[in-house]
GUDRENFI-571269 format. One record per residue (C-alpha): x, y, z; residue in three letters. Coordinates in nm, 2 decimals, always signed. Layout:
<lovexs>
<lovex><east>X</east><north>Y</north><up>Z</up><res>ALA</res></lovex>
...
</lovexs>
This chain:
<lovexs>
<lovex><east>+0.00</east><north>+0.00</north><up>+0.00</up><res>MET</res></lovex>
<lovex><east>+0.15</east><north>+0.33</north><up>-0.11</up><res>ARG</res></lovex>
<lovex><east>+0.05</east><north>+0.62</north><up>+0.13</up><res>LEU</res></lovex>
<lovex><east>+0.02</east><north>+0.96</north><up>-0.03</up><res>VAL</res></lovex>
<lovex><east>-0.05</east><north>+1.30</north><up>+0.14</up><res>TYR</res></lovex>
<lovex><east>-0.14</east><north>+1.55</north><up>-0.13</up><res>SER</res></lovex>
<lovex><east>-0.06</east><north>+1.91</north><up>-0.05</up><res>THR</res></lovex>
<lovex><east>-0.24</east><north>+2.03</north><up>-0.36</up><res>GLU</res></lovex>
<lovex><east>-0.57</east><north>+2.21</north><up>-0.27</up><res>HIS</res></lovex>
<lovex><east>-0.72</east><north>+2.24</north><up>-0.62</up><res>ASP</res></lovex>
<lovex><east>-1.02</east><north>+2.01</north><up>-0.65</up><res>ILE</res></lovex>
<lovex><east>-0.97</east><north>+1.94</north><up>-1.02</up><res>TYR</res></lovex>
<lovex><east>-0.60</east><north>+1.84</north><up>-0.96</up><res>LYS</res></lovex>
<lovex><east>-0.70</east><north>+1.61</north><up>-0.67</up><res>ASN</res></lovex>
<lovex><east>-0.97</east><north>+1.44</north><up>-0.88</up><res>LEU</res></lovex>
<lovex><east>-0.71</east><north>+1.40</north><up>-1.15</up><res>ALA</res></lovex>
<lovex><east>-0.48</east><north>+1.24</north><up>-0.90</up><res>ALA</res></lovex>
<lovex><east>-0.75</east><north>+0.98</north><up>-0.83</up><res>GLU</res></lovex>
<lovex><east>-0.78</east><north>+0.92</north><up>-1.20</up><res>SER</res></lovex>
<lovex><east>-0.41</east><north>+0.88</north><up>-1.24</up><res>TYR</res></lovex>
<lovex><east>-0.38</east><north>+0.63</north><up>-0.96</up><res>PHE</res></lovex>
<lovex><east>-0.68</east><north>+0.43</north><up>-1.08</up><res>LEU</res></lovex>
<lovex><east>-0.59</east><north>+0.42</north><up>-1.45</up><res>HIS</res></lovex>
<lovex><east>-0.21</east><north>+0.45</north><up>-1.47</up><res>GLU</res></lovex>
<lovex><east>-0.04</east><north>+0.37</north><up>-1.14</up><res>PHE</res></lovex>
<lovex><east>+0.04</east><north>+0.00</north><up>-1.06</up><res>VAL</res></lovex>
<lovex><east>-0.04</east><north>-0.09</north><up>-0.70</up><res>GLY</res></lovex>
<lovex><east>-0.26</east><north>+0.00</north><up>-0.41</up><res>ASP</res></lovex>
<lovex><east>-0.28</east><north>+0.36</north><up>-0.29</up><res>VAL</res></lovex>
<lovex><east>-0.43</east><north>+0.55</north><up>+0.00</up><res>LEU</res></lovex>
<lovex><east>-0.43</east><north>+0.93</north><up>-0.06</up><res>MET</res></lovex>
<lovex><east>-0.52</east><north>+1.19</north><up>+0.21</up><res>ILE</res></lovex>
<lovex><east>-0.61</east><north>+1.53</north><up>+0.07</up><res>TRP</res></lovex>
<lovex><east>-0.81</east><north>+1.85</north><up>+0.10</up><res>ARG</res></lovex>
<lovex><east>-0.95</east><north>+2.10</north><up>-0.14</up><res>SER</res></lovex>
<lovex><east>-1.05</east><north>+2.46</north><up>-0.12</up><res>LYS</res></lovex>
<lovex><east>-1.42</east><north>+2.53</north><up>-0.14</up><res>ASP</res></lovex>
<lovex><east>-1.59</east><north>+2.31</north><up>-0.39</up><res>ALA</res></lovex>
<lovex><east>-1.92</east><north>+2.13</north><up>-0.46</up><res>VAL</res></lovex>
<lovex><east>-1.84</east><north>+1.78</north><up>-0.60</up><res>VAL</res></lovex>
<lovex><east>-2.12</east><north>+1.60</north><up>-0.78</up><res>CYS</res></lovex>
<lovex><east>-2.15</east><north>+1.23</north><up>-0.85</up><res>GLY</res></lovex>
<lovex><east>-2.07</east><north>+1.11</north><up>-1.20</up><res>LYS</res></lovex>
<lovex><east>-2.44</east><north>+1.05</north><up>-1.29</up><res>HIS</res></lovex>
<lovex><east>-2.58</east><north>+1.36</north><up>-1.14</up><res>GLN</res></lovex>
<lovex><east>-2.71</east><north>+1.69</north><up>-1.29</up><res>ASN</res></lovex>
<lovex><east>-2.46</east><north>+1.94</north><up>-1.16</up><res>SER</res></lovex>
<lovex><east>-2.70</east><north>+2.23</north><up>-1.22</up><res>CYS</res></lovex>
<lovex><east>-2.97</east><north>+2.05</north><up>-1.02</up><res>GLY</res></lovex>
<lovex><east>-2.73</east><north>+1.97</north><up>-0.73</up><res>GLU</res></lovex>
<lovex><east>-2.53</east><north>+2.29</north><up>-0.69</up><res>ALA</res></lovex>
<lovex><east>-2.65</east><north>+2.64</north><up>-0.63</up><res>ASN</res></lovex>
<lovex><east>-2.46</east><north>+2.79</north><up>-0.92</up><res>TYR</res></lovex>
<lovex><east>-2.53</east><north>+3.15</north><up>-0.83</up><res>LYS</res></lovex>
<lovex><east>-2.42</east><north>+3.11</north><up>-0.47</up><res>PHE</res></lovex>
<lovex><east>-2.11</east><north>+2.92</north><up>-0.57</up><res>CYS</res></lovex>
<lovex><east>-2.02</east><north>+3.18</north><up>-0.83</up><res>ASP</res></lovex>
<lovex><east>-2.06</east><north>+3.46</north><up>-0.59</up><res>GLN</res></lovex>
<lovex><east>-1.87</east><north>+3.29</north><up>-0.32</up><res>ASN</res></lovex>
<lovex><east>-1.57</east><north>+3.15</north><up>-0.52</up><res>ASN</res></lovex>
<lovex><east>-1.69</east><north>+2.79</north><up>-0.48</up><res>ILE</res></lovex>
<lovex><east>-1.58</east><north>+2.56</north><up>-0.76</up><res>ARG</res></lovex>
<lovex><east>-1.82</east><north>+2.30</north><up>-0.90</up><res>ILE</res></lovex>
<lovex><east>-1.67</east><north>+1.96</north><up>-1.00</up><res>ALA</res></lovex>
<lovex><east>-1.77</east><north>+1.62</north><up>-1.11</up><res>ARG</res></lovex>
<lovex><east>-1.60</east><north>+1.31</north><up>-0.99</up><res>ARG</res></lovex>
<lovex><east>-1.55</east><north>+0.96</north><up>-1.13</up><res>LEU</res></lovex>
<lovex><east>-1.78</east><north>+0.78</north><up>-0.88</up><res>SER</res></lovex>
<lovex><east>-2.15</east><north>+0.78</north><up>-0.85</up><res>GLY</res></lovex>
<lovex><east>-2.34</east><north>+0.87</north><up>-0.54</up><res>GLY</res></lovex>
<lovex><east>-2.45</east><north>+1.21</north><up>-0.40</up><res>GLY</res></lovex>
<lovex><east>-2.31</east><north>+1.56</north><up>-0.40</up><res>THR</res></lovex>
<lovex><east>-2.07</east><north>+1.67</north><up>-0.12</up><res>VAL</res></lovex>
<lovex><east>-1.91</east><north>+1.99</north><up>-0.02</up><res>PHE</res></lovex>
<lovex><east>-1.54</east><north>+2.03</north><up>+0.03</up><res>HIS</res></lovex>
<lovex><east>-1.35</east><north>+2.30</north><up>+0.21</up><res>ASP</res></lovex>
<lovex><east>-1.03</east><north>+2.31</north><up>+0.41</up><res>MET</res></lovex>
<lovex><east>-1.20</east><north>+2.19</north><up>+0.72</up><res>GLY</res></lovex>
<lovex><east>-1.30</east><north>+1.87</north><up>+0.54</up><res>ASN</res></lovex>
<lovex><east>-1.05</east><north>+1.58</north><up>+0.50</up><res>VAL</res></lovex>
<lovex><east>-1.08</east><north>+1.34</north><up>+0.21</up><res>ASN</res></lovex>
<lovex><east>-0.95</east><north>+0.98</north><up>+0.19</up><res>PHE</res></lovex>
<lovex><east>-0.91</east><north>+0.78</north><up>-0.14</up><res>THR</res></lovex>
<lovex><east>-0.84</east><north>+0.41</north><up>-0.16</up><res>PHE</res></lovex>
<lovex><east>-0.73</east><north>+0.26</north><up>-0.50</up><res>ILE</res></lovex>
<lovex><east>-0.71</east><north>-0.11</north><up>-0.47</up><res>LYS</res></lovex>
<lovex><east>-0.63</east><north>-0.39</north><up>-0.72</up><res>CYS</res></lovex>
<lovex><east>-0.92</east><north>-0.64</north><up>-0.72</up><res>LEU</res></lovex>
<lovex><east>-0.70</east><north>-0.95</north><up>-0.72</up><res>THR</res></lovex>
<lovex><east>-0.98</east><north>-1.17</north><up>-0.59</up><res>GLU</res></lovex>
<lovex><east>-1.20</east><north>-1.07</north><up>-0.88</up><res>GLY</res></lovex>
<lovex><east>-1.52</east><north>-0.88</north><up>-0.89</up><res>MET</res></lovex>
<lovex><east>-1.70</east><north>-1.06</north><up>-0.61</up><res>GLU</res></lovex>
<lovex><east>-1.60</east><north>-0.80</north><up>-0.35</up><res>ARG</res></lovex>
<lovex><east>-1.57</east><north>-0.51</north><up>-0.58</up><res>ALA</res></lovex>
<lovex><east>-1.85</east><north>-0.31</north><up>-0.41</up><res>VAL</res></lovex>
<lovex><east>-1.78</east><north>-0.35</north><up>-0.04</up><res>ASP</res></lovex>
<lovex><east>-1.78</east><north>-0.03</north><up>+0.16</up><res>TYR</res></lovex>
<lovex><east>-1.68</east><north>-0.18</north><up>+0.49</up><res>LYS</res></lovex>
<lovex><east>-1.37</east><north>-0.33</north><up>+0.34</up><res>ARG</res></lovex>
<lovex><east>-1.23</east><north>+0.02</north><up>+0.29</up><res>TYR</res></lovex>
<lovex><east>-1.40</east><north>+0.19</north><up>+0.59</up><res>LEU</res></lovex>
<lovex><east>-1.29</east><north>-0.04</north><up>+0.86</up><res>GLU</res></lovex>
<lovex><east>-0.92</east><north>+0.09</north><up>+0.84</up><res>PRO</res></lovex>
<lovex><east>-1.06</east><north>+0.44</north><up>+0.87</up><res>VAL</res></lovex>
<lovex><east>-1.27</east><north>+0.35</north><up>+1.18</up><res>ARG</res></lovex>
<lovex><east>-0.97</east><north>+0.18</north><up>+1.34</up><res>VAL</res></lovex>
<lovex><east>-0.75</east><north>+0.49</north><up>+1.29</up><res>VAL</res></lovex>
<lovex><east>-1.02</east><north>+0.72</north><up>+1.41</up><res>LEU</res></lovex>
<lovex><east>-1.07</east><north>+0.50</north><up>+1.72</up><res>ARG</res></lovex>
<lovex><east>-0.69</east><north>+0.52</north><up>+1.79</up><res>SER</res></lovex>
<lovex><east>-0.73</east><north>+0.89</north><up>+1.83</up><res>ILE</res></lovex>
<lovex><east>-1.04</east><north>+0.86</north><up>+2.05</up><res>GLY</res></lovex>
<lovex><east>-1.32</east><north>+0.89</north><up>+1.79</up><res>ILE</res></lovex>
<lovex><east>-1.56</east><north>+0.60</north><up>+1.79</up><res>GLU</res></lovex>
<lovex><east>-1.79</east><north>+0.58</north><up>+1.48</up><res>THR</res></lovex>
<lovex><east>-2.07</east><north>+0.36</north><up>+1.36</up><res>THR</res></lovex>
<lovex><east>-2.23</east><north>+0.28</north><up>+1.02</up><res>TYR</res></lovex>
<lovex><east>-2.54</east><north>+0.42</north><up>+0.87</up><res>SER</res></lovex>
<lovex><east>-2.78</east><north>+0.21</north><up>+0.67</up><res>GLU</res></lovex>
<lovex><east>-2.60</east><north>+0.33</north><up>+0.36</up><res>ARG</res></lovex>
<lovex><east>-2.26</east><north>+0.26</north><up>+0.51</up><res>ASP</res></lovex>
<lovex><east>-2.17</east><north>+0.62</north><up>+0.58</up><res>ASP</res></lovex>
<lovex><east>-1.98</east><north>+0.69</north><up>+0.90</up><res>LEU</res></lovex>
<lovex><east>-2.17</east><north>+0.84</north><up>+1.19</up><res>LEU</res></lovex>
<lovex><east>-2.05</east><north>+1.01</north><up>+1.51</up><res>LEU</res></lovex>
<lovex><east>-2.30</east><north>+1.02</north><up>+1.79</up><res>GLU</res></lovex>
<lovex><east>-2.56</east><north>+0.90</north><up>+1.54</up><res>GLY</res></lovex>
<lovex><east>-2.49</east><north>+1.20</north><up>+1.30</up><res>ILE</res></lovex>
<lovex><east>-2.32</east><north>+1.17</north><up>+0.96</up><res>LYS</res></lovex>
<lovex><east>-1.95</east><north>+1.28</north><up>+0.94</up><res>ILE</res></lovex>
<lovex><east>-1.85</east><north>+1.09</north><up>+0.63</up><res>SER</res></lovex>
<lovex><east>-2.01</east><north>+1.04</north><up>+0.29</up><res>GLY</res></lovex>
<lovex><east>-1.86</east><north>+0.76</north><up>+0.07</up><res>ASN</res></lovex>
<lovex><east>-1.88</east><north>+0.65</north><up>-0.29</up><res>ALA</res></lovex>
<lovex><east>-1.71</east><north>+0.39</north><up>-0.52</up><res>GLN</res></lovex>
<lovex><east>-1.61</east><north>+0.34</north><up>-0.88</up><res>HIS</res></lovex>
<lovex><east>-1.50</east><north>+0.02</north><up>-1.04</up><res>ILE</res></lovex>
<lovex><east>-1.25</east><north>+0.03</north><up>-1.33</up><res>TYR</res></lovex>
<lovex><east>-1.34</east><north>-0.31</north><up>-1.48</up><res>GLN</res></lovex>
<lovex><east>-1.08</east><north>-0.31</north><up>-1.76</up><res>LYS</res></lovex>
<lovex><east>-0.80</east><north>-0.27</north><up>-1.51</up><res>GLY</res></lovex>
<lovex><east>-0.98</east><north>-0.47</north><up>-1.24</up><res>LEU</res></lovex>
<lovex><east>-0.93</east><north>-0.19</north><up>-0.98</up><res>LYS</res></lovex>
<lovex><east>-1.16</east><north>-0.02</north><up>-0.74</up><res>GLY</res></lovex>
<lovex><east>-1.17</east><north>+0.34</north><up>-0.62</up><res>LEU</res></lovex>
<lovex><east>-1.33</east><north>+0.42</north><up>-0.29</up><res>HIS</res></lovex>
<lovex><east>-1.33</east><north>+0.77</north><up>-0.15</up><res>HIS</res></lovex>
<lovex><east>-1.49</east><north>+0.95</north><up>+0.14</up><res>GLY</res></lovex>
<lovex><east>-1.51</east><north>+1.27</north><up>+0.34</up><res>THR</res></lovex>
<lovex><east>-1.43</east><north>+1.34</north><up>+0.70</up><res>LEU</res></lovex>
<lovex><east>-1.60</east><north>+1.65</north><up>+0.82</up><res>LEU</res></lovex>
<lovex><east>-1.37</east><north>+1.78</north><up>+1.09</up><res>TYR</res></lovex>
<lovex><east>-1.42</east><north>+2.16</north><up>+1.10</up><res>ASP</res></lovex>
<lovex><east>-1.61</east><north>+2.24</north><up>+0.78</up><res>ALA</res></lovex>
<lovex><east>-1.83</east><north>+2.55</north><up>+0.72</up><res>ASP</res></lovex>
<lovex><east>-2.16</east><north>+2.37</north><up>+0.74</up><res>LEU</res></lovex>
<lovex><east>-2.36</east><north>+2.69</north><up>+0.66</up><res>GLN</res></lovex>
<lovex><east>-2.18</east><north>+2.72</north><up>+0.33</up><res>SER</res></lovex>
<lovex><east>-2.23</east><north>+2.35</north><up>+0.28</up><res>LEU</res></lovex>
<lovex><east>-2.61</east><north>+2.39</north><up>+0.31</up><res>GLY</res></lovex>
<lovex><east>-2.62</east><north>+2.69</north><up>+0.08</up><res>ASN</res></lovex>
<lovex><east>-2.39</east><north>+2.55</north><up>-0.19</up><res>ALA</res></lovex>
<lovex><east>-2.56</east><north>+2.22</north><up>-0.24</up><res>ILE</res></lovex>
<lovex><east>-2.92</east><north>+2.33</north><up>-0.26</up><res>HIS</res></lovex>
<lovex><east>-3.03</east><north>+2.45</north><up>-0.60</up><res>SER</res></lovex>
<lovex><east>-3.32</east><north>+2.70</north><up>-0.63</up><res>GLU</res></lovex>
<lovex><east>-3.47</east><north>+2.57</north><up>-0.95</up><res>GLY</res></lovex>
<lovex><east>-3.68</east><north>+2.26</north><up>-1.03</up><res>LYS</res></lovex>
<lovex><east>-3.50</east><north>+2.00</north><up>-1.24</up><res>TYR</res></lovex>
<lovex><east>-3.66</east><north>+1.70</north><up>-1.40</up><res>GLU</res></lovex>
<lovex><east>-3.47</east><north>+1.42</north><up>-1.56</up><res>GLY</res></lovex>
<lovex><east>-3.30</east><north>+1.08</north><up>-1.51</up><res>LYS</res></lovex>
<lovex><east>-3.00</east><north>+1.20</north><up>-1.30</up><res>SER</res></lovex>
<lovex><east>-2.94</east><north>+1.05</north><up>-0.96</up><res>VAL</res></lovex>
<lovex><east>-3.06</east><north>+1.29</north><up>-0.69</up><res>PRO</res></lovex>
<lovex><east>-2.87</east><north>+1.33</north><up>-0.36</up><res>SER</res></lovex>
<lovex><east>-3.01</east><north>+1.19</north><up>-0.04</up><res>ASN</res></lovex>
<lovex><east>-2.97</east><north>+1.48</north><up>+0.20</up><res>ARG</res></lovex>
<lovex><east>-2.86</east><north>+1.39</north><up>+0.56</up><res>SER</res></lovex>
<lovex><east>-2.80</east><north>+1.58</north><up>+0.88</up><res>ASP</res></lovex>
<lovex><east>-2.42</east><north>+1.62</north><up>+0.93</up><res>VAL</res></lovex>
<lovex><east>-2.19</east><north>+1.73</north><up>+1.20</up><res>THR</res></lovex>
<lovex><east>-1.83</east><north>+1.82</north><up>+1.25</up><res>ASN</res></lovex>
<lovex><east>-1.59</east><north>+1.59</north><up>+1.44</up><res>ILE</res></lovex>
<lovex><east>-1.45</east><north>+1.89</north><up>+1.61</up><res>ARG</res></lovex>
<lovex><east>-1.79</east><north>+1.96</north><up>+1.78</up><res>ASN</res></lovex>
<lovex><east>-1.74</east><north>+1.64</north><up>+1.97</up><res>TRP</res></lovex>
<lovex><east>-1.36</east><north>+1.59</north><up>+1.98</up><res>HIS</res></lovex>
<lovex><east>-1.16</east><north>+1.91</north><up>+1.96</up><res>ASP</res></lovex>
<lovex><east>-0.81</east><north>+1.80</north><up>+1.85</up><res>LEU</res></lovex>
<lovex><east>-0.71</east><north>+2.15</north><up>+1.75</up><res>GLY</res></lovex>
<lovex><east>-0.70</east><north>+2.29</north><up>+1.40</up><res>PRO</res></lovex>
<lovex><east>-0.76</east><north>+2.07</north><up>+1.10</up><res>THR</res></lovex>
<lovex><east>-0.39</east><north>+2.04</north><up>+1.04</up><res>GLU</res></lovex>
<lovex><east>-0.35</east><north>+1.87</north><up>+1.38</up><res>SER</res></lovex>
<lovex><east>-0.63</east><north>+1.63</north><up>+1.30</up><res>PHE</res></lovex>
<lovex><east>-0.46</east><north>+1.54</north><up>+0.97</up><res>ILE</res></lovex>
<lovex><east>-0.13</east><north>+1.48</north><up>+1.15</up><res>GLU</res></lovex>
<lovex><east>-0.30</east><north>+1.23</north><up>+1.38</up><res>LYS</res></lovex>
<lovex><east>-0.47</east><north>+1.06</north><up>+1.09</up><res>LEU</res></lovex>
<lovex><east>-0.14</east><north>+1.03</north><up>+0.91</up><res>LEU</res></lovex>
<lovex><east>+0.03</east><north>+0.88</north><up>+1.21</up><res>VAL</res></lovex>
<lovex><east>-0.26</east><north>+0.64</north><up>+1.26</up><res>GLY</res></lovex>
<lovex><east>-0.26</east><north>+0.51</north><up>+0.90</up><res>PHE</res></lovex>
<lovex><east>+0.12</east><north>+0.48</north><up>+0.90</up><res>GLU</res></lovex>
<lovex><east>+0.09</east><north>+0.26</north><up>+1.21</up><res>SER</res></lovex>
<lovex><east>-0.20</east><north>+0.06</north><up>+1.05</up><res>PHE</res></lovex>
<lovex><east>-0.02</east><north>-0.01</north><up>+0.72</up><res>TYR</res></lovex>
<lovex><east>+0.34</east><north>-0.02</north><up>+0.85</up><res>GLY</res></lovex>
<lovex><east>+0.48</east><north>+0.24</north><up>+0.60</up><res>THR</res></lovex>
<lovex><east>+0.52</east><north>+0.61</north><up>+0.57</up><res>SER</res></lovex>
<lovex><east>+0.34</east><north>+0.88</north><up>+0.37</up><res>PHE</res></lovex>
<lovex><east>+0.50</east><north>+1.04</north><up>+0.07</up><res>GLY</res></lovex>
<lovex><east>+0.41</east><north>+1.30</north><up>-0.18</up><res>LYS</res></lovex>
<lovex><east>+0.34</east><north>+1.29</north><up>-0.55</up><res>LEU</res></lovex>
<lovex><east>+0.66</east><north>+1.31</north><up>-0.76</up><res>SER</res></lovex>
<lovex><east>+0.72</east><north>+1.60</north><up>-0.99</up><res>SER</res></lovex>
<lovex><east>+0.64</east><north>+1.39</north><up>-1.29</up><res>ASP</res></lovex>
<lovex><east>+0.32</east><north>+1.27</north><up>-1.13</up><res>GLU</res></lovex>
<lovex><east>+0.22</east><north>+1.63</north><up>-1.05</up><res>LEU</res></lovex>
<lovex><east>+0.27</east><north>+1.72</north><up>-1.42</up><res>LEU</res></lovex>
<lovex><east>+0.06</east><north>+1.43</north><up>-1.53</up><res>ARG</res></lovex>
<lovex><east>-0.22</east><north>+1.52</north><up>-1.28</up><res>CYS</res></lovex>
<lovex><east>-0.21</east><north>+1.88</north><up>-1.41</up><res>GLU</res></lovex>
<lovex><east>-0.25</east><north>+1.74</north><up>-1.76</up><res>GLN</res></lovex>
<lovex><east>-0.55</east><north>+1.52</north><up>-1.67</up><res>ILE</res></lovex>
<lovex><east>-0.71</east><north>+1.81</north><up>-1.48</up><res>SER</res></lovex>
<lovex><east>-0.68</east><north>+2.04</north><up>-1.79</up><res>GLN</res></lovex>
<lovex><east>-0.80</east><north>+1.76</north><up>-2.03</up><res>GLU</res></lovex>
<lovex><east>-1.10</east><north>+1.65</north><up>-1.82</up><res>LYS</res></lovex>
<lovex><east>-1.18</east><north>+1.75</north><up>-1.47</up><res>PHE</res></lovex>
<lovex><east>-1.17</east><north>+2.13</north><up>-1.50</up><res>SER</res></lovex>
<lovex><east>-1.36</east><north>+2.13</north><up>-1.83</up><res>GLN</res></lovex>
<lovex><east>-1.73</east><north>+2.24</north><up>-1.85</up><res>ASP</res></lovex>
<lovex><east>-1.78</east><north>+1.96</north><up>-2.11</up><res>SER</res></lovex>
<lovex><east>-1.73</east><north>+1.72</north><up>-1.81</up><res>TRP</res></lovex>
<lovex><east>-1.88</east><north>+1.92</north><up>-1.53</up><res>ILE</res></lovex>
<lovex><east>-2.19</east><north>+2.05</north><up>-1.71</up><res>LEU</res></lovex>
<lovex><east>-2.20</east><north>+1.85</north><up>-2.03</up><res>GLY</res></lovex>
<lovex><east>-2.20</east><north>+1.50</north><up>-1.87</up><res>TYR</res></lovex>
<lovex><east>-2.54</east><north>+1.57</north><up>-1.71</up><res>SER</res></lovex>
<lovex><east>-2.82</east><north>+1.35</north><up>-1.84</up><res>PRO</res></lovex>
<lovex><east>-3.12</east><north>+1.50</north><up>-2.03</up><res>ARG</res></lovex>
<lovex><east>-3.31</east><north>+1.74</north><up>-1.80</up><res>TYR</res></lovex>
<lovex><east>-3.58</east><north>+2.01</north><up>-1.79</up><res>THR</res></lovex>
<lovex><east>-3.52</east><north>+2.32</north><up>-1.58</up><res>HIS</res></lovex>
<lovex><east>-3.80</east><north>+2.54</north><up>-1.46</up><res>ARG</res></lovex>
<lovex><east>-3.79</east><north>+2.84</north><up>-1.22</up><res>ARG</res></lovex>
<lovex><east>-3.92</east><north>+3.18</north><up>-1.14</up><res>ASN</res></lovex>
<lovex><east>-3.67</east><north>+3.47</north><up>-1.19</up><res>MET</res></lovex>
<lovex><east>-3.67</east><north>+3.82</north><up>-1.05</up><res>ASN</res></lovex>
<lovex><east>-3.47</east><north>+4.02</north><up>-1.30</up><res>TRP</res></lovex>
<lovex><east>-3.41</east><north>+4.40</north><up>-1.31</up><res>SER</res></lovex>
<lovex><east>-3.67</east><north>+4.43</north><up>-1.59</up><res>SER</res></lovex>
<lovex><east>-3.94</east><north>+4.23</north><up>-1.41</up><res>GLY</res></lovex>
<lovex><east>-4.05</east><north>+3.89</north><up>-1.29</up><res>ASN</res></lovex>
<lovex><east>-4.02</east><north>+3.60</north><up>-1.54</up><res>PHE</res></lovex>
<lovex><east>-4.06</east><north>+3.22</north><up>-1.56</up><res>SER</res></lovex>
<lovex><east>-3.80</east><north>+2.99</north><up>-1.72</up><res>LEU</res></lovex>
<lovex><east>-3.84</east><north>+2.66</north><up>-1.90</up><res>GLU</res></lovex>
<lovex><east>-3.52</east><north>+2.51</north><up>-2.05</up><res>MET</res></lovex>
<lovex><east>-3.45</east><north>+2.16</north><up>-2.18</up><res>LYS</res></lovex>
<lovex><east>-3.10</east><north>+2.03</north><up>-2.22</up><res>VAL</res></lovex>
<lovex><east>-2.98</east><north>+1.71</north><up>-2.39</up><res>TYR</res></lovex>
<lovex><east>-2.63</east><north>+1.59</north><up>-2.47</up><res>GLN</res></lovex>
<lovex><east>-2.48</east><north>+1.93</north><up>-2.37</up><res>ASP</res></lovex>
<lovex><east>-2.70</east><north>+2.13</north><up>-2.60</up><res>ALA</res></lovex>
<lovex><east>-3.00</east><north>+2.35</north><up>-2.52</up><res>ILE</res></lovex>
<lovex><east>-3.31</east><north>+2.21</north><up>-2.70</up><res>GLU</res></lovex>
<lovex><east>-3.57</east><north>+2.45</north><up>-2.56</up><res>VAL</res></lovex>
<lovex><east>-3.53</east><north>+2.79</north><up>-2.39</up><res>LEU</res></lovex>
<lovex><east>-3.84</east><north>+3.00</north><up>-2.31</up><res>GLN</res></lovex>
<lovex><east>-3.87</east><north>+3.30</north><up>-2.08</up><res>ILE</res></lovex>
<lovex><east>-4.22</east><north>+3.43</north><up>-2.01</up><res>LYS</res></lovex>
<lovex><east>-4.35</east><north>+3.73</north><up>-1.82</up><res>ASN</res></lovex>
<lovex><east>-4.62</east><north>+3.73</north><up>-1.55</up><res>ASP</res></lovex>
<lovex><east>-4.89</east><north>+3.74</north><up>-1.83</up><res>ALA</res></lovex>
<lovex><east>-4.75</east><north>+3.43</north><up>-1.99</up><res>GLY</res></lovex>
<lovex><east>-4.61</east><north>+3.61</north><up>-2.29</up><res>GLU</res></lovex>
<lovex><east>-4.28</east><north>+3.50</north><up>-2.44</up><res>LEU</res></lovex>
<lovex><east>-3.99</east><north>+3.75</north><up>-2.38</up><res>CYS</res></lovex>
<lovex><east>-3.63</east><north>+3.78</north><up>-2.51</up><res>PHE</res></lovex>
<lovex><east>-3.72</east><north>+3.55</north><up>-2.80</up><res>GLU</res></lovex>
<lovex><east>-3.42</east><north>+3.64</north><up>-3.01</up><res>LYS</res></lovex>
<lovex><east>-3.18</east><north>+3.59</north><up>-2.72</up><res>ASN</res></lovex>
<lovex><east>-3.33</east><north>+3.25</north><up>-2.64</up><res>CYS</res></lovex>
<lovex><east>-3.32</east><north>+3.15</north><up>-3.01</up><res>GLU</res></lovex>
<lovex><east>-2.95</east><north>+3.23</north><up>-3.02</up><res>ASP</res></lovex>
<lovex><east>-2.88</east><north>+2.97</north><up>-2.75</up><res>MET</res></lovex>
<lovex><east>-3.06</east><north>+2.68</north><up>-2.92</up><res>LEU</res></lovex>
<lovex><east>-2.82</east><north>+2.39</north><up>-3.01</up><res>GLY</res></lovex>
<lovex><east>-2.55</east><north>+2.54</north><up>-2.80</up><res>LYS</res></lovex>
<lovex><east>-2.41</east><north>+2.43</north><up>-2.46</up><res>PRO</res></lovex>
<lovex><east>-2.50</east><north>+2.60</north><up>-2.14</up><res>LEU</res></lovex>
<lovex><east>-2.18</east><north>+2.81</north><up>-2.08</up><res>ARG</res></lovex>
<lovex><east>-2.15</east><north>+3.16</north><up>-1.92</up><res>MET</res></lovex>
<lovex><east>-1.94</east><north>+3.30</north><up>-2.21</up><res>ALA</res></lovex>
<lovex><east>-2.21</east><north>+3.19</north><up>-2.46</up><res>ILE</res></lovex>
<lovex><east>-2.49</east><north>+3.33</north><up>-2.25</up><res>LEU</res></lovex>
<lovex><east>-2.32</east><north>+3.66</north><up>-2.21</up><res>GLU</res></lovex>
<lovex><east>-2.29</east><north>+3.69</north><up>-2.59</up><res>LYS</res></lovex>
<lovex><east>-2.65</east><north>+3.59</north><up>-2.66</up><res>ALA</res></lovex>
<lovex><east>-2.79</east><north>+3.80</north><up>-2.37</up><res>PHE</res></lovex>
<lovex><east>-2.56</east><north>+4.10</north><up>-2.41</up><res>GLU</res></lovex>
<lovex><east>-2.64</east><north>+4.37</north><up>-2.15</up><res>GLY</res></lovex>
<lovex><east>-2.79</east><north>+4.13</north><up>-1.89</up><res>PHE</res></lovex>
<lovex><east>-2.60</east><north>+4.10</north><up>-1.56</up><res>SER</res></lovex>
<lovex><east>-2.40</east><north>+3.79</north><up>-1.47</up><res>ARG</res></lovex>
<lovex><east>-2.63</east><north>+3.75</north><up>-1.16</up><res>SER</res></lovex>
<lovex><east>-2.93</east><north>+3.73</north><up>-1.39</up><res>GLU</res></lovex>
<lovex><east>-2.77</east><north>+3.48</north><up>-1.63</up><res>LEU</res></lovex>
<lovex><east>-2.67</east><north>+3.25</north><up>-1.34</up><res>LEU</res></lovex>
<lovex><east>-3.04</east><north>+3.18</north><up>-1.29</up><res>ASP</res></lovex>
<lovex><east>-3.03</east><north>+2.98</north><up>-1.61</up><res>LEU</res></lovex>
<lovex><east>-2.79</east><north>+2.72</north><up>-1.46</up><res>PHE</res></lovex>
</lovexs>
């Protein structure tokens, strides 16, 4: 087992590191990492339906899509992430087995005085409240599994609540998140700042696996940067991978109150209609200019020239 502590705090580069270890690295890996503020959606989710795009844009919170399924999570520097990459040498029989990966985490947490239990969905609970959401992805061609989870130690739970609650109504076949009450570990076990908690985690995992943590090499960092630029930071992955959906909402713009109906399929807008309170179509030429095009801020700003960024964010 190779133990890696990532000092990179860019969500896209850390997701790229997961991809690198899963698809290109030979051997088992445990990576401990953090990211600056980000909303991370599951692979099969509608990112617009999961994240509050306007709140995230106005608060410098990045929106990302990961390789695994499951629900949306919020990352900040008070949240610690763990990622296991393991070769499925015994075959696919135990490919999806959350406890296989979470038991070492529970053992290490117990060694620093934190006793956890499992939820019905195999998330980790502290005093009966969720502190860790988990998800998995199986790389069948390479016969490898990815399991990753969060550990809420001192996260901004108010920002979490605002960032992962969209204001529109979205209909489609995407996988919705199951919202749960969450708590911070620090509320129950104050081990000092998040850095101190991480130090204790690292020592605990080193003791459990009998080896020391290292960092990504310079070549690996360059490869992760490349993967990030090619995939994880791209809107074609973050927005474009969403399944077909219909988006409806009421909008309070500077020129009046309006209702929106938009249909998106395969990263292209099929229908875009904005109506006033009387049910009359408005901004028809602007809407027509968006048909067949992807939902991107730069394209919206060109089609709706003169509208504020805040107004256009209502379309996400």
